N, C-alpha and C positions, 0 to 999 in steps of 0.2 A: 415343521413337525409340531404336533401338539404336545402338551405335557404328558398325556397318557401314552403317546407313542414313544417318547423318551423313557418313560417308566418301563414299558415292555422291553425296549432295547437294553436297558440297564439290567433288568432281571434276567433276560436271556443271556447276557454276557456273564453275569455272576454264576448262573447255573452251568454254562459251558466251561468257563475257566475253573470253576470249583471242581468239576469232575476231572478235568485235566490235572489239576494240582493233586487230587487224591490219587490219580493214576501214577503220577511221578513219585509220590510219597510211598506208595505201596509196591511199585514195580520191582524193587530190590528184594522183596519178601515173597514174591510169587514164583512158584516153580512152574515154568512153561510146559513141563512134561507131566504135570499132575492130571488126574482124571477130569477134574473140573475144567482145566484149560483146554484139554482135548475136546471136551463136550462143547465148550464155547466156540472153538474153531470149527467143529462140525456144524453147529447151528449157523455160524456166519457163512460157511460155504453153501449150506442149504438155502439160506435166504438169497444169496447172490445167484445161485442156479435158478431159483424160482423167478427172480426178477428178469434174468436173461431170457428164460423160457417165455415169460409173459410178453417181453418186448418182441420176440419172434412170432409167437402164436396169436396174441391178441393186443397188438400195439394201438396206441392212441395218437391222435394228432397227425402230423405229416407222415410219419412212418406207417400209419394205418392205410395211407393211400398207395403204398407199394404192394406188389404181389407177394404172396407167400414164398414162391420159389426164389424171389430176389433176396428176401430176408434169410431164407435157409442157405442159399448159395453163399451169401456174404459171411454167414457164421461158419460155413465149411471152409471157405478161403482163410478166414481168420484163424481157425484151428490148425489148418495145414501149415500156414506160415509160422504160427506159434511154435509148432513142433519141429519144423525144418530148421528154424533159426535158434536152436537151443533154448527153447521156452522163453522167447522174448515177447513179453506182453505188449510193449510199445509197437513192435513190428507187426504182431498179429492183429491188434486193434486197428492200426493204420491201414493194413492191407484189407481188412474186412470193410472198413469205412470207404476206402477208395473203390473197392469192388462194388459196393452198394451204389455209390455215386455213379460209377460207370454204367452198370446195367440199367439203372433208373434213367440216365440220360439217353442211352442207346435205345431204350424201349419207348422213349418219347414221354416219360412220366415226369 
């Protein structure tokens, strides 16, 4: 690594850990039920929903080589397993990924 690469790594670490330290210092003073925190949670959920929709509708890379029905069915399987198994994110994501691998393999993709 060159000196400039180490510099960027150091600055990135300082920025990252600086925000973490600020979060720890302020966490006791923040009301999680305040209007601001509810708004932040809504924005976070909206960003996540947008990213998931983009992965399904307009994926890039290897996922873009799969058919839309494969991506939609794997999302459906993931949601179904998620709700059947008492909102288990791990089981839902695992089931969706395994379903996508299975249909891709069986379809010859």
